[in-house]
PyMOL CGO cylinders between C-alpha atoms (Angstrom):
from pymol import cmd
from pymol.cgo import CYLINDER

trace = [
    CYLINDER, 104.54, 122.39, 94.37, 107.93, 121.92, 92.90, 0.3, 1, 1, 1, 1, 1, 1,
    CYLINDER, 107.93, 121.92, 92.90, 108.75, 121.84, 89.13, 0.3, 1, 1, 1, 1, 1, 1,
    CYLINDER, 108.75, 121.84, 89.13, 111.40, 119.21, 88.01, 0.3, 1, 1, 1, 1, 1, 1,
    CYLINDER, 111.40, 119.21, 88.01, 113.79, 120.46, 85.14, 0.3, 1, 1, 1, 1, 1, 1,
    CYLINDER, 113.79, 120.46, 85.14, 116.00, 118.05, 83.69, 0.3, 1, 1, 1, 1, 1, 1,
    CYLINDER, 116.00, 118.05, 83.69, 118.45, 119.00, 81.30, 0.3, 1, 1, 1, 1, 1, 1,
    CYLINDER, 118.45, 119.00, 81.30, 119.70, 116.53, 78.58, 0.3, 1, 1, 1, 1, 1, 1,
    CYLINDER, 119.70, 116.53, 78.58, 122.96, 116.55, 76.56, 0.3, 1, 1, 1, 1, 1, 1,
    CYLINDER, 122.96, 116.55, 76.56, 121.96, 114.31, 73.92, 0.3, 1, 1, 1, 1, 1, 1,
    CYLINDER, 121.96, 114.31, 73.92, 123.78, 112.56, 70.95, 0.3, 1, 1, 1, 1, 1, 1,
    CYLINDER, 123.78, 112.56, 70.95, 123.14, 114.97, 67.94, 0.3, 1, 1, 1, 1, 1, 1,
    CYLINDER, 123.14, 114.97, 67.94, 122.98, 112.05, 65.84, 0.3, 1, 1, 1, 1, 1, 1,
    CYLINDER, 122.98, 112.05, 65.84, 120.62, 110.39, 67.94, 0.3, 1, 1, 1, 1, 1, 1,
    CYLINDER, 120.62, 110.39, 67.94, 117.73, 112.94, 68.16, 0.3, 1, 1, 1, 1, 1, 1,
    CYLINDER, 117.73, 112.94, 68.16, 115.00, 110.56, 66.94, 0.3, 1, 1, 1, 1, 1, 1,
    CYLINDER, 115.00, 110.56, 66.94, 115.89, 108.15, 69.88, 0.3, 1, 1, 1, 1, 1, 1,
    CYLINDER, 115.89, 108.15, 69.88, 115.45, 110.79, 72.45, 0.3, 1, 1, 1, 1, 1, 1,
    CYLINDER, 115.45, 110.79, 72.45, 112.16, 111.58, 70.83, 0.3, 1, 1, 1, 1, 1, 1,
    CYLINDER, 112.16, 111.58, 70.83, 111.10, 108.09, 71.08, 0.3, 1, 1, 1, 1, 1, 1,
    CYLINDER, 111.10, 108.09, 71.08, 112.13, 108.21, 75.00, 0.3, 1, 1, 1, 1, 1, 1,
    CYLINDER, 112.13, 108.21, 75.00, 110.31, 111.37, 75.54, 0.3, 1, 1, 1, 1, 1, 1,
    CYLINDER, 110.31, 111.37, 75.54, 107.03, 109.90, 73.92, 0.3, 1, 1, 1, 1, 1, 1,
    CYLINDER, 107.03, 109.90, 73.92, 107.64, 106.82, 76.14, 0.3, 1, 1, 1, 1, 1, 1,
    CYLINDER, 107.64, 106.82, 76.14, 107.79, 109.25, 79.69, 0.3, 1, 1, 1, 1, 1, 1,
    CYLINDER, 107.79, 109.25, 79.69, 104.61, 110.90, 78.03, 0.3, 1, 1, 1, 1, 1, 1,
    CYLINDER, 104.61, 110.90, 78.03, 102.70, 107.96, 78.92, 0.3, 1, 1, 1, 1, 1, 1,
    CYLINDER, 102.70, 107.96, 78.92, 104.46, 106.69, 82.15, 0.3, 1, 1, 1, 1, 1, 1,
    CYLINDER, 104.46, 106.69, 82.15, 105.34, 109.79, 83.82, 0.3, 1, 1, 1, 1, 1, 1,
    CYLINDER, 105.34, 109.79, 83.82, 101.57, 110.47, 84.30, 0.3, 1, 1, 1, 1, 1, 1,
    CYLINDER, 101.57, 110.47, 84.30, 100.56, 107.09, 85.12, 0.3, 1, 1, 1, 1, 1, 1,
    CYLINDER, 100.56, 107.09, 85.12, 103.16, 107.27, 87.79, 0.3, 1, 1, 1, 1, 1, 1,
    CYLINDER, 103.16, 107.27, 87.79, 101.93, 110.47, 89.59, 0.3, 1, 1, 1, 1, 1, 1,
    CYLINDER, 101.93, 110.47, 89.59, 103.76, 113.65, 88.06, 0.3, 1, 1, 1, 1, 1, 1,
    CYLINDER, 103.76, 113.65, 88.06, 102.17, 116.21, 86.11, 0.3, 1, 1, 1, 1, 1, 1,
    CYLINDER, 102.17, 116.21, 86.11, 103.96, 116.36, 83.07, 0.3, 1, 1, 1, 1, 1, 1,
    CYLINDER, 103.96, 116.36, 83.07, 104.44, 119.43, 81.15, 0.3, 1, 1, 1, 1, 1, 1,
    CYLINDER, 104.44, 119.43, 81.15, 106.71, 118.21, 78.70, 0.3, 1, 1, 1, 1, 1, 1,
    CYLINDER, 106.71, 118.21, 78.70, 109.92, 116.94, 76.93, 0.3, 1, 1, 1, 1, 1, 1,
    CYLINDER, 109.92, 116.94, 76.93, 111.43, 119.09, 74.64, 0.3, 1, 1, 1, 1, 1, 1,
    CYLINDER, 111.43, 119.09, 74.64, 114.28, 118.17, 71.96, 0.3, 1, 1, 1, 1, 1, 1,
    CYLINDER, 114.28, 118.17, 71.96, 116.36, 120.33, 69.87, 0.3, 1, 1, 1, 1, 1, 1,
    CYLINDER, 116.36, 120.33, 69.87, 114.98, 122.28, 67.14, 0.3, 1, 1, 1, 1, 1, 1,
    CYLINDER, 114.98, 122.28, 67.14, 117.01, 125.71, 66.32, 0.3, 1, 1, 1, 1, 1, 1,
    CYLINDER, 117.01, 125.71, 66.32, 120.40, 126.46, 67.94, 0.3, 1, 1, 1, 1, 1, 1,
    CYLINDER, 120.40, 126.46, 67.94, 121.82, 123.74, 69.84, 0.3, 1, 1, 1, 1, 1, 1,
    CYLINDER, 121.82, 123.74, 69.84, 121.50, 120.18, 68.65, 0.3, 1, 1, 1, 1, 1, 1,
    CYLINDER, 121.50, 120.18, 68.65, 122.59, 118.77, 71.89, 0.3, 1, 1, 1, 1, 1, 1,
    CYLINDER, 122.59, 118.77, 71.89, 120.42, 120.41, 74.45, 0.3, 1, 1, 1, 1, 1, 1,
    CYLINDER, 120.42, 120.41, 74.45, 117.18, 118.78, 75.38, 0.3, 1, 1, 1, 1, 1, 1,
    CYLINDER, 117.18, 118.78, 75.38, 114.77, 119.12, 78.43, 0.3, 1, 1, 1, 1, 1, 1,
    CYLINDER, 114.77, 119.12, 78.43, 111.94, 117.07, 80.52, 0.3, 1, 1, 1, 1, 1, 1,
    CYLINDER, 111.94, 117.07, 80.52, 109.97, 119.23, 82.74, 0.3, 1, 1, 1, 1, 1, 1,
    CYLINDER, 109.97, 119.23, 82.74, 107.43, 118.10, 85.17, 0.3, 1, 1, 1, 1, 1, 1,
    CYLINDER, 107.43, 118.10, 85.17, 105.37, 119.37, 88.65, 0.3, 1, 1, 1, 1, 1, 1,
    CYLINDER, 105.37, 119.37, 88.65, 105.19, 117.06, 91.59, 0.3, 1, 1, 1, 1, 1, 1,
    CYLINDER, 105.19, 117.06, 91.59, 104.07, 118.23, 95.23, 0.3, 1, 1, 1, 1, 1, 1,
    CYLINDER, 104.07, 118.23, 95.23, 106.83, 117.69, 97.49, 0.3, 1, 1, 1, 1, 1, 1,
    CYLINDER, 106.83, 117.69, 97.49, 110.19, 116.10, 97.29, 0.3, 1, 1, 1, 1, 1, 1,
    CYLINDER, 110.19, 116.10, 97.29, 108.71, 112.95, 99.17, 0.3, 1, 1, 1, 1, 1, 1,
    CYLINDER, 108.71, 112.95, 99.17, 105.96, 112.77, 96.89, 0.3, 1, 1, 1, 1, 1, 1,
    CYLINDER, 105.96, 112.77, 96.89, 109.04, 112.95, 94.07, 0.3, 1, 1, 1, 1, 1, 1,
    CYLINDER, 109.04, 112.95, 94.07, 110.79, 109.80, 95.66, 0.3, 1, 1, 1, 1, 1, 1,
    CYLINDER, 110.79, 109.80, 95.66, 107.62, 107.89, 95.87, 0.3, 1, 1, 1, 1, 1, 1,
    CYLINDER, 107.62, 107.89, 95.87, 106.81, 108.68, 92.49, 0.3, 1, 1, 1, 1, 1, 1,
    CYLINDER, 106.81, 108.68, 92.49, 110.52, 107.63, 91.23, 0.3, 1, 1, 1, 1, 1, 1,
    CYLINDER, 110.52, 107.63, 91.23, 109.60, 104.04, 92.86, 0.3, 1, 1, 1, 1, 1, 1,
    CYLINDER, 109.60, 104.04, 92.86, 106.87, 103.80, 91.21, 0.3, 1, 1, 1, 1, 1, 1,
    CYLINDER, 106.87, 103.80, 91.21, 108.06, 104.77, 87.79, 0.3, 1, 1, 1, 1, 1, 1,
    CYLINDER, 108.06, 104.77, 87.79, 111.28, 102.42, 88.28, 0.3, 1, 1, 1, 1, 1, 1,
    CYLINDER, 111.28, 102.42, 88.28, 108.47, 99.80, 88.97, 0.3, 1, 1, 1, 1, 1, 1,
    CYLINDER, 108.47, 99.80, 88.97, 106.45, 100.46, 85.70, 0.3, 1, 1, 1, 1, 1, 1,
    CYLINDER, 106.45, 100.46, 85.70, 106.97, 98.10, 82.85, 0.3, 1, 1, 1, 1, 1, 1,
    CYLINDER, 106.97, 98.10, 82.85, 107.06, 101.17, 80.56, 0.3, 1, 1, 1, 1, 1, 1,
    CYLINDER, 107.06, 101.17, 80.56, 109.44, 103.12, 82.69, 0.3, 1, 1, 1, 1, 1, 1,
    CYLINDER, 109.44, 103.12, 82.69, 111.79, 100.18, 82.91, 0.3, 1, 1, 1, 1, 1, 1,
    CYLINDER, 111.79, 100.18, 82.91, 111.85, 99.63, 79.34, 0.3, 1, 1, 1, 1, 1, 1,
    CYLINDER, 111.85, 99.63, 79.34, 112.58, 103.09, 78.89, 0.3, 1, 1, 1, 1, 1, 1,
    CYLINDER, 112.58, 103.09, 78.89, 115.55, 103.09, 81.12, 0.3, 1, 1, 1, 1, 1, 1,
    CYLINDER, 115.55, 103.09, 81.12, 117.01, 100.37, 79.45, 0.3, 1, 1, 1, 1, 1, 1,
    CYLINDER, 117.01, 100.37, 79.45, 116.03, 101.63, 76.26, 0.3, 1, 1, 1, 1, 1, 1,
    CYLINDER, 116.03, 101.63, 76.26, 118.44, 104.80, 77.24, 0.3, 1, 1, 1, 1, 1, 1,
    CYLINDER, 118.44, 104.80, 77.24, 121.16, 102.43, 78.39, 0.3, 1, 1, 1, 1, 1, 1,
    CYLINDER, 121.16, 102.43, 78.39, 121.50, 100.18, 75.34, 0.3, 1, 1, 1, 1, 1, 1,
    CYLINDER, 121.50, 100.18, 75.34, 121.19, 103.30, 72.70, 0.3, 1, 1, 1, 1, 1, 1,
    CYLINDER, 121.19, 103.30, 72.70, 123.45, 105.65, 74.92, 0.3, 1, 1, 1, 1, 1, 1,
    CYLINDER, 123.45, 105.65, 74.92, 121.89, 108.87, 73.57, 0.3, 1, 1, 1, 1, 1, 1,
    CYLINDER, 121.89, 108.87, 73.57, 121.98, 110.80, 76.60, 0.3, 1, 1, 1, 1, 1, 1,
    CYLINDER, 121.98, 110.80, 76.60, 125.52, 112.02, 77.17, 0.3, 1, 1, 1, 1, 1, 1,
    CYLINDER, 125.52, 112.02, 77.17, 124.88, 113.90, 80.60, 0.3, 1, 1, 1, 1, 1, 1,
    CYLINDER, 124.88, 113.90, 80.60, 121.43, 114.44, 82.50, 0.3, 1, 1, 1, 1, 1, 1,
    CYLINDER, 121.43, 114.44, 82.50, 121.07, 117.19, 85.19, 0.3, 1, 1, 1, 1, 1, 1,
    CYLINDER, 121.07, 117.19, 85.19, 118.17, 117.69, 87.60, 0.3, 1, 1, 1, 1, 1, 1,
    CYLINDER, 118.17, 117.69, 87.60, 116.75, 120.71, 89.21, 0.3, 1, 1, 1, 1, 1, 1,
    CYLINDER, 116.75, 120.71, 89.21, 113.65, 121.27, 91.70, 0.3, 1, 1, 1, 1, 1, 1,
    CYLINDER, 113.65, 121.27, 91.70, 112.47, 125.01, 91.06, 0.3, 1, 1, 1, 1, 1, 1,
    CYLINDER, 112.47, 125.01, 91.06, 109.31, 126.35, 92.88, 0.3, 1, 1, 1, 1, 1, 1,
    CYLINDER, 109.31, 126.35, 92.88, 107.28, 129.03, 90.89, 0.3, 1, 1, 1, 1, 1, 1,
    CYLINDER, 107.28, 129.03, 90.89, 107.53, 132.31, 92.86, 0.3, 1, 1, 1, 1, 1, 1,
    CYLINDER, 107.53, 132.31, 92.86, 105.96, 134.51, 90.40, 0.3, 1, 1, 1, 1, 1, 1,
    CYLINDER, 105.96, 134.51, 90.40, 102.40, 133.34, 91.10, 0.3, 1, 1, 1, 1, 1, 1,
    CYLINDER, 102.40, 133.34, 91.10, 100.34, 133.66, 94.08, 0.3, 1, 1, 1, 1, 1, 1,
    CYLINDER, 100.34, 133.66, 94.08, 100.89, 130.05, 94.95, 0.3, 1, 1, 1, 1, 1, 1,
    CYLINDER, 100.89, 130.05, 94.95, 104.51, 130.20, 95.35, 0.3, 1, 1, 1, 1, 1, 1,
    CYLINDER, 104.51, 130.20, 95.35, 104.21, 133.08, 97.54, 0.3, 1, 1, 1, 1, 1, 1,
    CYLINDER, 104.21, 133.08, 97.54, 103.19, 131.07, 100.71, 0.3, 1, 1, 1, 1, 1, 1,
]
cmd.load_cgo(trace, "trace")
């Protein structure tokens, strides 16, 4: 199992747009095959840093999931919404493995 952490730099004046984007992923991501932990937006401290976090079985499963997400009607709509509104300034994605649990010790 891998956990994908997406770090976003967002426009601080478009936090509501990012929240709407996040809610859409809350519907589409699980439907397309990933275990969504959640999307996290600014609350205190930085007004520009946000995160999306989900689990996926493997990098191969990730590739299939991304194809399903790109074909999903809400997924396509959400990508278009982000491009149109330009509230995401930067996006970095990293895959990490849980090494603190028994499952991560294999």
